N, CA, C, O and the ligand as a Tripos MOL2 file, in Angstrom:
@<TRIPOS>MOLECULE
protein
  257   255    65     0     0
PROTEIN
NO_CHARGES

@<TRIPOS>ATOM
      1 N          72.4120   45.3650   28.9460 N.3       1 MET1
      2 CA         72.3370   45.6530   27.5590 C.3       1 MET1
      3 C          73.5850   45.5450   26.9090 C.2       1 MET1
      4 O          73.6380   45.1330   25.7500 O.2       1 MET1
      5 N          74.6850   45.9000   27.5930 N.am      2 THR2
      6 CA         75.9710   45.8840   26.9830 C.3       2 THR2
      7 C          76.6530   44.4630   27.2950 C.2       2 THR2
      8 O          77.2800   44.2820   28.3390 O.2       2 THR2
      9 N          76.5120   43.6220   26.4690 N.am      3 THR3
     10 CA         76.9830   42.3140   26.6580 C.3       3 THR3
     11 C          77.9160   41.8850   25.4850 C.2       3 THR3
     12 O          77.4980   41.1400   24.5980 O.2       3 THR3
     13 N          79.1170   42.3450   25.5000 N.am      4 PRO4
     14 CA         80.0550   42.0960   24.3430 C.3       4 PRO4
     15 C          80.5200   40.6590   24.2380 C.2       4 PRO4
     16 O          81.0870   40.2090   23.2420 O.2       4 PRO4
     17 N          80.2360   39.9580   25.3540 N.am      5 ASP5
     18 CA         80.3660   38.5530   25.3910 C.3       5 ASP5
     19 C          79.4230   37.9040   24.4620 C.2       5 ASP5
     20 O          79.8050   36.9370   23.8030 O.2       5 ASP5
     21 N          78.2230   38.3580   24.3580 N.am      6 ASP6
     22 CA         77.1800   37.8420   23.6120 C.3       6 ASP6
     23 C          77.3760   37.9170   22.1050 C.2       6 ASP6
     24 O          76.8370   37.1600   21.2980 O.2       6 ASP6
     25 N          78.1970   38.9020   21.8200 N.am      7 ASP7
     26 CA         78.3730   39.2340   20.4090 C.3       7 ASP7
     27 C          79.3880   38.1960   19.7070 C.2       7 ASP7
     28 O          79.2630   37.8230   18.5410 O.2       7 ASP7
     29 N          80.2970   37.8280   20.4860 N.am      8 ALA8
     30 CA         81.1690   36.8140   19.8190 C.3       8 ALA8
     31 C          80.6260   35.4920   19.7420 C.2       8 ALA8
     32 O          80.0150   34.9790   20.6800 O.2       8 ALA8
     33 N          80.8370   34.9290   18.6430 N.am      9 PRO9
     34 CA         80.2680   33.4640   18.4330 C.3       9 PRO9
     35 C          81.1970   32.5100   19.2990 C.2       9 PRO9
     36 O          82.4210   32.6330   19.3440 O.2       9 PRO9
     37 N          80.4830   31.5610   19.9690 N.am     10 LYS10
     38 CA         81.2480   30.7170   20.7940 C.3      10 LYS10
     39 C          81.4050   29.3670   20.1780 C.2      10 LYS10
     40 O          80.4490   28.5930   20.1270 O.2      10 LYS10
     41 N          82.6270   29.0510   19.6920 N.am     11 PRO11
     42 CA         82.8690   27.7930   19.1480 C.3      11 PRO11
     43 C          82.6430   26.6190   20.0850 C.2      11 PRO11
     44 O          83.0150   26.7860   21.2470 O.2      11 PRO11
     45 N          82.0820   25.4430   19.7560 N.am     12 ALA12
     46 CA         81.8540   24.4480   20.4460 C.3      12 ALA12
     47 C          82.7420   23.2520   20.0950 C.2      12 ALA12
     48 O          83.0360   23.0280   18.9210 O.2      12 ALA12
     49 N          83.1500   22.5220   21.0500 N.am     13 CYS13
     50 CA         83.8740   21.2930   20.7260 C.3      13 CYS13
     51 C          83.1250   20.3580   19.8080 C.2      13 CYS13
     52 O          81.9900   20.0370   20.1600 O.2      13 CYS13
     53 N          83.6210   19.8680   18.6510 N.am     14 PRO14
     54 CA         82.9810   19.1040   17.7770 C.3      14 PRO14
     55 C          82.7570   17.7330   18.2970 C.2      14 PRO14
     56 O          81.9640   16.9730   17.7410 O.2      14 PRO14
     57 N          83.4390   17.3970   19.3550 N.am     15 ILE15
     58 CA         83.4350   16.0410   19.9120 C.3      15 ILE15
     59 C          82.3470   15.9440   21.0040 C.2      15 ILE15
     60 O          81.4990   15.0540   20.9350 O.2      15 ILE15
     61 N          82.3540   16.8020   21.9650 N.am     16 CYS16
     62 CA         81.3870   16.8030   23.0290 C.3      16 CYS16
     63 C          80.3990   18.0040   23.0680 C.2      16 CYS16
     64 O          79.3390   17.9550   23.6920 O.2      16 CYS16
     65 N          80.7980   19.0280   22.3950 N.am     17 GLY17
     66 CA         79.7910   20.1690   22.3790 C.3      17 GLY17
     67 C          80.1660   21.2550   23.4570 C.2      17 GLY17
     68 O          79.4940   22.2810   23.5590 O.2      17 GLY17
     69 N          81.2400   21.0080   24.2460 N.am     18 LYS18
     70 CA         81.5580   21.8980   25.2140 C.3      18 LYS18
     71 C          82.2220   23.0830   24.5310 C.2      18 LYS18
     72 O          82.5350   23.0570   23.3400 O.2      18 LYS18
     73 N          82.4520   24.2620   25.4400 N.am     19 PRO19
     74 CA         83.0790   25.3510   24.9440 C.3      19 PRO19
     75 C          84.5460   25.0640   24.5650 C.2      19 PRO19
     76 O          85.2500   24.3000   25.2250 O.2      19 PRO19
     77 N          84.9540   25.7010   23.4960 N.am     20 VAL20
     78 CA         86.4620   25.4460   23.1210 C.3      20 VAL20
     79 C          87.3660   26.1370   23.9480 C.2      20 VAL20
     80 O          87.1420   27.2770   24.3540 O.2      20 VAL20
     81 N          88.5040   25.4110   24.2460 N.am     21 VAL21
     82 CA         89.5680   26.1220   25.1110 C.3      21 VAL21
     83 C          90.6920   26.2580   24.1620 C.2      21 VAL21
     84 O          91.2070   25.3510   23.5080 O.2      21 VAL21
     85 N          91.0220   27.5810   24.1720 N.am     22 PRO22
     86 CA         92.1500   28.0960   23.2460 C.3      22 PRO22
     87 C          93.3830   27.2100   23.1370 C.2      22 PRO22
     88 O          94.0230   27.0800   22.0930 O.2      22 PRO22
     89 N          93.6890   26.5690   24.3670 N.am     23 ALA23
     90 CA         94.9280   25.8230   24.3900 C.3      23 ALA23
     91 C          94.8060   24.5410   23.5810 C.2      23 ALA23
     92 O          95.7810   23.9430   23.1250 O.2      23 ALA23
     93 N          93.4870   24.1450   23.4290 N.am     24 HIS24
     94 CA         93.1470   22.8380   22.6740 C.3      24 HIS24
     95 C          92.3390   22.9800   21.4940 C.2      24 HIS24
     96 O          91.7300   22.0270   21.0090 O.2      24 HIS24
     97 N          92.3150   24.2420   20.9770 N.am     25 LYS25
     98 CA         91.5430   24.5340   19.8460 C.3      25 LYS25
     99 C          91.7480   23.3920   18.6700 C.2      25 LYS25
    100 O          92.8540   22.8880   18.4730 O.2      25 LYS25
    101 N          90.8230   23.1090   18.0690 N.am     26 PRO26
    102 CA         89.3360   23.4740   18.0880 C.3      26 PRO26
    103 C          88.5500   22.5640   19.0240 C.2      26 PRO26
    104 O          87.3630   22.3170   18.8160 O.2      26 PRO26
    105 N          89.2580   22.0470   20.1040 N.am     27 PHE27
    106 CA         88.4820   21.1160   21.0120 C.3      27 PHE27
    107 C          88.4360   21.7420   22.4100 C.2      27 PHE27
    108 O          88.9160   22.8410   22.6890 O.2      27 PHE27
    109 N          87.8500   20.9760   23.1950 N.am     28 CYS28
    110 CA         87.7050   21.5940   24.6470 C.3      28 CYS28
    111 C          88.6910   20.9670   25.4270 C.2      28 CYS28
    112 O          88.8540   21.4120   26.5640 O.2      28 CYS28
    113 N          89.3900   20.0140   25.0440 N.am     29 SER29
    114 CA         90.3760   19.4400   25.9450 C.3      29 SER29
    115 C          91.2630   18.4270   25.1460 C.2      29 SER29
    116 O          90.8410   17.9680   24.0850 O.2      29 SER29
    117 N          92.4510   18.0860   25.6300 N.am     30 LYS30
    118 CA         93.2430   17.2100   24.9410 C.3      30 LYS30
    119 C          92.5850   15.8550   24.7800 C.2      30 LYS30
    120 O          92.9160   15.1180   23.8510 O.2      30 LYS30
    121 N          91.7340   15.5370   25.5930 N.am     31 ARG31
    122 CA         91.0780   14.2270   25.4200 C.3      31 ARG31
    123 C          90.1560   14.2350   24.1790 C.2      31 ARG31
    124 O          90.1140   13.2370   23.4590 O.2      31 ARG31
    125 N          89.4540   15.2800   23.9210 N.am     32 CYS32
    126 CA         88.7130   15.3150   22.7100 C.3      32 CYS32
    127 C          89.4360   15.3800   21.5090 C.2      32 CYS32
    128 O          89.0240   14.7970   20.5060 O.2      32 CYS32
    129 N          90.6370   16.1350   21.5150 N.am     33 ALA33
    130 CA         91.5450   16.1950   20.5020 C.3      33 ALA33
    131 C          91.9670   14.7610   20.1480 C.2      33 ALA33
    132 O          92.0030   14.3800   18.9780 O.2      33 ALA33
    133 N          92.2450   14.0800   21.0540 N.am     34 ASP34
    134 CA         92.6400   12.6220   20.9400 C.3      34 ASP34
    135 C          91.5840   11.7840   20.4350 C.2      34 ASP34
    136 O          91.8640   10.9070   19.6180 O.2      34 ASP34
    137 N          90.3090   11.9680   20.8600 N.am     35 VAL35
    138 CA         89.2380   11.2100   20.2360 C.3      35 VAL35
    139 C          89.0870   11.4810   18.6700 C.2      35 VAL35
    140 O          88.8770   10.6150   17.8220 O.2      35 VAL35
    141 N          89.2320   12.8210   18.4550 N.am     36 ASP36
    142 CA         89.1320   13.1810   17.0420 C.3      36 ASP36
    143 C          90.1820   12.5500   16.1660 C.2      36 ASP36
    144 O          89.9690   12.1160   15.0340 O.2      36 ASP36
    145 N          91.4150   12.5400   16.8420 N.am     37 LEU37
    146 CA         92.5430   11.9220   16.1490 C.3      37 LEU37
    147 C          92.3850   10.4870   15.8330 C.2      37 LEU37
    148 O          92.7230    9.9920   14.7580 O.2      37 LEU37
    149 N          91.8310    9.8120   16.8660 N.am     38 GLN38
    150 CA         91.5810    8.3880   16.8330 C.3      38 GLN38
    151 C          90.6100    8.0870   15.7430 C.2      38 GLN38
    152 O          90.7620    7.1500   14.9600 O.2      38 GLN38
    153 N          89.5530    8.9610   15.7200 N.am     39 ARG39
    154 CA         88.4860    8.7420   14.6950 C.3      39 ARG39
    155 C          89.0960    8.8040   13.2820 C.2      39 ARG39
    156 O          88.9020    7.9790   12.3900 O.2      39 ARG39
    157 N          89.8500    9.8910   13.2140 N.am     40 TRP40
    158 CA         90.5460   10.0790   11.9340 C.3      40 TRP40
    159 C          91.4050    8.8610   11.4590 C.2      40 TRP40
    160 O          91.1940    8.3340   10.3670 O.2      40 TRP40
    161 N          92.3930    8.4260   12.3240 N.am     41 LEU41
    162 CA         93.2290    7.3790   12.0820 C.3      41 LEU41
    163 C          92.4100    6.0480   11.9860 C.2      41 LEU41
    164 O          92.6440    5.2030   11.1220 O.2      41 LEU41
    165 N          91.4600    5.9270   12.9100 N.am     42 GLY42
    166 CA         90.7280    4.6810   12.8440 C.3      42 GLY42
    167 C          89.8910    4.5590   11.6070 C.2      42 GLY42
    168 O          89.8390    3.5190   10.9500 O.2      42 GLY42
    169 N          89.2170    5.6880   11.3010 N.am     43 GLY43
    170 CA         88.3370    5.6550   10.1320 C.3      43 GLY43
    171 C          89.0450    5.1750    8.8490 C.2      43 GLY43
    172 O          88.4770    4.4540    8.0290 O.2      43 GLY43
    173 N          90.3360    5.6170    8.7120 N.am     44 HIS44
    174 CA         91.0860    5.2850    7.5220 C.3      44 HIS44
    175 C          91.3230    3.9410    7.3640 C.2      44 HIS44
    176 O          91.3830    3.4320    6.2450 O.2      44 HIS44
    177 N          91.4820    3.2430    8.5100 N.am     45 TYR45
    178 CA         91.8080    1.8510    8.3490 C.3      45 TYR45
    179 C          90.7770    0.9320    8.6600 C.2      45 TYR45
    180 O          90.9040   -0.2720    8.4380 O.2      45 TYR45
    181 N          89.6730    1.4760    9.2070 N.am     46 ALA46
    182 CA         88.5190    0.6620    9.7120 C.3      46 ALA46
    183 C          87.4780    0.4400    8.5710 C.2      46 ALA46
    184 O          86.6430   -0.4650    8.5850 O.2      46 ALA46
    185 N          87.6170    1.3330    7.6190 N.am     47 ILE47
    186 CA         86.5310    1.2520    6.5800 C.3      47 ILE47
    187 C          86.9720    0.3010    5.4330 C.2      47 ILE47
    188 O          87.9280    0.6030    4.7190 O.2      47 ILE47
    189 N          86.3240   -0.7650    5.2730 N.am     48 PRO48
    190 CA         86.7710   -1.6700    4.2470 C.3      48 PRO48
    191 C          86.1110   -1.3370    2.8890 C.2      48 PRO48
    192 O          84.8960   -1.2300    2.7220 O.2      48 PRO48
    193 N          87.0640   -1.1850    1.9360 N.am     49 GLY49
    194 CA         86.6510   -0.9070    0.5710 C.3      49 GLY49
    195 C          85.7790    0.1780    0.4040 C.2      49 GLY49
    196 O          84.6440   -0.0210   -0.0290 O.2      49 GLY49
    197 N          86.1940    1.3710    0.7130 N.am     50 ARG50
    198 CA         85.4030    2.5420    0.5750 C.3      50 ARG50
    199 C          85.2500    3.0460   -0.9000 C.2      50 ARG50
    200 O          86.1650    2.9010   -1.7110 O.2      50 ARG50
    201 N          84.1890    3.5780   -1.1840 N.am     51 GLU51
    202 CA         84.0610    3.9970   -2.5940 C.3      51 GLU51
    203 C          84.8280    5.2660   -3.1140 C.2      51 GLU51
    204 O          84.8720    5.7030   -4.2640 O.2      51 GLU51
    205 N          85.4480    5.7670   -1.9210 N.am     52 ASP52
    206 CA         86.0800    7.1330   -2.2100 C.3      52 ASP52
    207 C          87.2400    6.9000   -3.2140 C.2      52 ASP52
    208 O          87.6620    7.8120   -3.9250 O.2      52 ASP52
    209 N          87.6950    5.7470   -3.2390 N.am     53 ASP53
    210 CA         88.9000    5.3830   -4.0940 C.3      53 ASP53
    211 C          88.4490    5.5950   -5.6400 C.2      53 ASP53
    212 O          89.2250    6.0290   -6.4920 O.2      53 ASP53
    213 N          87.2800    5.2840   -5.8640 N.am     54 ALA54
    214 CA         86.8020    5.4470   -7.2990 C.3      54 ALA54
    215 C          86.6450    6.8330   -7.7450 C.2      54 ALA54
    216 O          86.6120    7.1600   -8.9310 O.2      54 ALA54
    217 N          86.5450    7.6720   -6.7090 N.am     55 LEU55
    218 CA         86.2210    9.0840   -7.0570 C.3      55 LEU55
    219 C          87.5290    9.8600   -7.2250 C.2      55 LEU55
    220 O          87.5190   11.0480   -7.5480 O.2      55 LEU55
    221 N          88.6110    9.2000   -7.0110 N.am     56 GLY56
    222 CA         89.9170    9.8670   -7.0090 C.3      56 GLY56
    223 C          90.2200   10.5450   -5.8310 C.2      56 GLY56
    224 O          89.3820   10.6330   -4.9340 O.2      56 GLY56
    225 N          91.4330   11.0780   -5.7340 N.am     57 ARG57
    226 CA         91.8340   11.8250   -4.4140 C.3      57 ARG57
    227 C          91.8180   13.2590   -4.5640 C.2      57 ARG57
    228 O          91.9790   13.7710   -5.6720 O.2      57 ARG57
    229 N          91.6400   13.9250   -3.5420 N.am     58 ASP58
    230 CA         91.8410   15.3500   -3.4740 C.3      58 ASP58
    231 C          93.3490   15.7290   -3.3260 C.2      58 ASP58
    232 O          93.9600   15.5580   -2.2710 O.2      58 ASP58
    233 N          93.8970   16.2450   -4.4360 N.am     59 ASP59
    234 CA         95.2730   16.5040   -4.3360 C.3      59 ASP59
    235 C          95.4570   17.9340   -3.9020 C.2      59 ASP59
    236 O          95.6780   18.8330   -4.7130 O.2      59 ASP59
    237 N          95.3540   18.1340   -2.5290 N.am     60 GLY60
    238 CA         95.7840   19.3570   -1.9790 C.3      60 GLY60
    239 C          94.9240   20.4830   -2.4090 C.2      60 GLY60
    240 O          95.3830   21.6260   -2.4230 O.2      60 GLY60
    241 N          93.6090   20.2110   -2.7870 N.am     61 SER61
    242 CA         92.7720   21.3240   -3.1370 C.3      61 SER61
    243 C          92.0590   21.8680   -1.8390 C.2      61 SER61
    244 O          90.8330   21.9120   -1.7390 O.2      61 SER61
    245 N          92.7940   22.2120   -1.0130 N.am     62 HIS62
    246 CA         92.1620   22.6770    0.2910 C.3      62 HIS62
    247 C          91.8370   24.1040    0.2880 C.2      62 HIS62
    248 O          92.7180   24.9610    0.2150 O.2      62 HIS62
    249 N          90.4980   24.3960    0.3730 N.am     63 GLU63
    250 CA         90.1530   25.7490    0.2170 C.3      63 GLU63
    251 C          89.9610   26.3350    1.7010 C.2      63 GLU63
    252 O          89.3610   25.7070    2.5730 O.2      63 GLU63
    253 N          90.5090   27.5540    1.8920 N.am     64 GLU64
    254 CA         90.2200   28.1980    3.1540 C.3      64 GLU64
    255 C          90.9850   29.5450    3.2210 C.2      64 GLU64
    256 O          90.8840   30.2640    4.2150 O.2      64 GLU64
    257 ZN         85.1050   18.2150   23.8580 Zn       65 ZN65
@<TRIPOS>BOND
     1     1     2 1
     2     2     3 1
     3     3     4 2
     4     3     5 am
     5     5     6 1
     6     6     7 1
     7     7     8 2
     8     7     9 am
     9     9    10 1
    10    10    11 1
    11    11    12 2
    12    11    13 am
    13    13    14 1
    14    14    15 1
    15    15    16 2
    16    15    17 am
    17    17    18 1
    18    18    19 1
    19    19    20 2
    20    19    21 am
    21    21    22 1
    22    22    23 1
    23    23    24 2
    24    23    25 am
    25    25    26 1
    26    26    27 1
    27    27    28 2
    28    27    29 am
    29    29    30 1
    30    30    31 1
    31    31    32 2
    32    31    33 am
    33    33    34 1
    34    34    35 1
    35    35    36 2
    36    35    37 am
    37    37    38 1
    38    38    39 1
    39    39    40 2
    40    39    41 am
    41    41    42 1
    42    42    43 1
    43    43    44 2
    44    43    45 am
    45    45    46 1
    46    46    47 1
    47    47    48 2
    48    47    49 am
    49    49    50 1
    50    50    51 1
    51    51    52 2
    52    51    53 am
    53    53    54 1
    54    54    55 1
    55    55    56 2
    56    55    57 am
    57    57    58 1
    58    58    59 1
    59    59    60 2
    60    59    61 am
    61    61    62 1
    62    62    63 1
    63    63    64 2
    64    63    65 am
    65    65    66 1
    66    66    67 1
    67    67    68 2
    68    67    69 am
    69    69    70 1
    70    70    71 1
    71    71    72 2
    72    71    73 am
    73    73    74 1
    74    74    75 1
    75    75    76 2
    76    75    77 am
    77    77    78 1
    78    78    79 1
    79    79    80 2
    80    79    81 am
    81    81    82 1
    82    82    83 1
    83    83    84 2
    84    83    85 am
    85    85    86 1
    86    86    87 1
    87    87    88 2
    88    87    89 am
    89    89    90 1
    90    90    91 1
    91    91    92 2
    92    91    93 am
    93    93    94 1
    94    94    95 1
    95    95    96 2
    96    95    97 am
    97    97    98 1
    98    98    99 1
    99    99   100 2
   100    99   101 am
   101   101   102 1
   102   102   103 1
   103   103   104 2
   104   103   105 am
   105   105   106 1
   106   106   107 1
   107   107   108 2
   108   107   109 am
   109   109   110 1
   110   110   111 1
   111   111   112 2
   112   111   113 am
   113   113   114 1
   114   114   115 1
   115   115   116 2
   116   115   117 am
   117   117   118 1
   118   118   119 1
   119   119   120 2
   120   119   121 am
   121   121   122 1
   122   122   123 1
   123   123   124 2
   124   123   125 am
   125   125   126 1
   126   126   127 1
   127   127   128 2
   128   127   129 am
   129   129   130 1
   130   130   131 1
   131   131   132 2
   132   131   133 am
   133   133   134 1
   134   134   135 1
   135   135   136 2
   136   135   137 am
   137   137   138 1
   138   138   139 1
   139   139   140 2
   140   139   141 am
   141   141   142 1
   142   142   143 1
   143   143   144 2
   144   143   145 am
   145   145   146 1
   146   146   147 1
   147   147   148 2
   148   147   149 am
   149   149   150 1
   150   150   151 1
   151   151   152 2
   152   151   153 am
   153   153   154 1
   154   154   155 1
   155   155   156 2
   156   155   157 am
   157   157   158 1
   158   158   159 1
   159   159   160 2
   160   159   161 am
   161   161   162 1
   162   162   163 1
   163   163   164 2
   164   163   165 am
   165   165   166 1
   166   166   167 1
   167   167   168 2
   168   167   169 am
   169   169   170 1
   170   170   171 1
   171   171   172 2
   172   171   173 am
   173   173   174 1
   174   174   175 1
   175   175   176 2
   176   175   177 am
   177   177   178 1
   178   178   179 1
   179   179   180 2
   180   179   181 am
   181   181   182 1
   182   182   183 1
   183   183   184 2
   184   183   185 am
   185   185   186 1
   186   186   187 1
   187   187   188 2
   188   187   189 am
   189   189   190 1
   190   190   191 1
   191   191   192 2
   192   191   193 am
   193   193   194 1
   194   194   195 1
   195   195   196 2
   196   195   197 am
   197   197   198 1
   198   198   199 1
   199   199   200 2
   200   199   201 am
   201   201   202 1
   202   202   203 1
   203   203   204 2
   204   203   205 am
   205   205   206 1
   206   206   207 1
   207   207   208 2
   208   207   209 am
   209   209   210 1
   210   210   211 1
   211   211   212 2
   212   211   213 am
   213   213   214 1
   214   214   215 1
   215   215   216 2
   216   215   217 am
   217   217   218 1
   218   218   219 1
   219   219   220 2
   220   219   221 am
   221   221   222 1
   222   222   223 1
   223   223   224 2
   224   223   225 am
   225   225   226 1
   226   226   227 1
   227   227   228 2
   228   227   229 am
   229   229   230 1
   230   230   231 1
   231   231   232 2
   232   231   233 am
   233   233   234 1
   234   234   235 1
   235   235   236 2
   236   235   237 am
   237   237   238 1
   238   238   239 1
   239   239   240 2
   240   239   241 am
   241   241   242 1
   242   242   243 1
   243   243   244 2
   244   243   245 am
   245   245   246 1
   246   246   247 1
   247   247   248 2
   248   247   249 am
   249   249   250 1
   250   250   251 1
   251   251   252 2
   252   251   253 am
   253   253   254 1
   254   254   255 1
   255   255   256 2
@<TRIPOS>SUBSTRUCTURE
     1 MET1         2 RESIDUE 1 A MET
     2 THR2         6 RESIDUE 1 A THR
     3 THR3        10 RESIDUE 1 A THR
     4 PRO4        14 RESIDUE 1 A PRO
     5 ASP5        18 RESIDUE 1 A ASP
     6 ASP6        22 RESIDUE 1 A ASP
     7 ASP7        26 RESIDUE 1 A ASP
     8 ALA8        30 RESIDUE 1 A ALA
     9 PRO9        34 RESIDUE 1 A PRO
    10 LYS10       38 RESIDUE 1 A LYS
    11 PRO11       42 RESIDUE 1 A PRO
    12 ALA12       46 RESIDUE 1 A ALA
    13 CYS13       50 RESIDUE 1 A CYS
    14 PRO14       54 RESIDUE 1 A PRO
    15 ILE15       58 RESIDUE 1 A ILE
    16 CYS16       62 RESIDUE 1 A CYS
    17 GLY17       66 RESIDUE 1 A GLY
    18 LYS18       70 RESIDUE 1 A LYS
    19 PRO19       74 RESIDUE 1 A PRO
    20 VAL20       78 RESIDUE 1 A VAL
    21 VAL21       82 RESIDUE 1 A VAL
    22 PRO22       86 RESIDUE 1 A PRO
    23 ALA23       90 RESIDUE 1 A ALA
    24 HIS24       94 RESIDUE 1 A HIS
    25 LYS25       98 RESIDUE 1 A LYS
    26 PRO26      102 RESIDUE 1 A PRO
    27 PHE27      106 RESIDUE 1 A PHE
    28 CYS28      110 RESIDUE 1 A CYS
    29 SER29      114 RESIDUE 1 A SER
    30 LYS30      118 RESIDUE 1 A LYS
    31 ARG31      122 RESIDUE 1 A ARG
    32 CYS32      126 RESIDUE 1 A CYS
    33 ALA33      130 RESIDUE 1 A ALA
    34 ASP34      134 RESIDUE 1 A ASP
    35 VAL35      138 RESIDUE 1 A VAL
    36 ASP36      142 RESIDUE 1 A ASP
    37 LEU37      146 RESIDUE 1 A LEU
    38 GLN38      150 RESIDUE 1 A GLN
    39 ARG39      154 RESIDUE 1 A ARG
    40 TRP40      158 RESIDUE 1 A TRP
    41 LEU41      162 RESIDUE 1 A LEU
    42 GLY42      166 RESIDUE 1 A GLY
    43 GLY43      170 RESIDUE 1 A GLY
    44 HIS44      174 RESIDUE 1 A HIS
    45 TYR45      178 RESIDUE 1 A TYR
    46 ALA46      182 RESIDUE 1 A ALA
    47 ILE47      186 RESIDUE 1 A ILE
    48 PRO48      190 RESIDUE 1 A PRO
    49 GLY49      194 RESIDUE 1 A GLY
    50 ARG50      198 RESIDUE 1 A ARG
    51 GLU51      202 RESIDUE 1 A GLU
    52 ASP52      206 RESIDUE 1 A ASP
    53 ASP53      210 RESIDUE 1 A ASP
    54 ALA54      214 RESIDUE 1 A ALA
    55 LEU55      218 RESIDUE 1 A LEU
    56 GLY56      222 RESIDUE 1 A GLY
    57 ARG57      226 RESIDUE 1 A ARG
    58 ASP58      230 RESIDUE 1 A ASP
    59 ASP59      234 RESIDUE 1 A ASP
    60 GLY60      238 RESIDUE 1 A GLY
    61 SER61      242 RESIDUE 1 A SER
    62 HIS62      246 RESIDUE 1 A HIS
    63 GLU63      250 RESIDUE 1 A GLU
    64 GLU64      254 RESIDUE 1 A GLU
    65 ZN65       257 GROUP 0 **** ****
């Protein structure tokens, strides 16, 4: 009945869904962190003529 482990939400790697490793937060491994990075960089250059340009840019309105 006493399972404090169950109380804490367990973050999952956004890439593969495995449990997150603190050392590689918010990913489960360096590999997944790399994959995400590649997606990020790749996505920026791989998408031809995105409509986002017409909407203007987010100038550092990062909420958190
Ligand atoms: Zn992962």
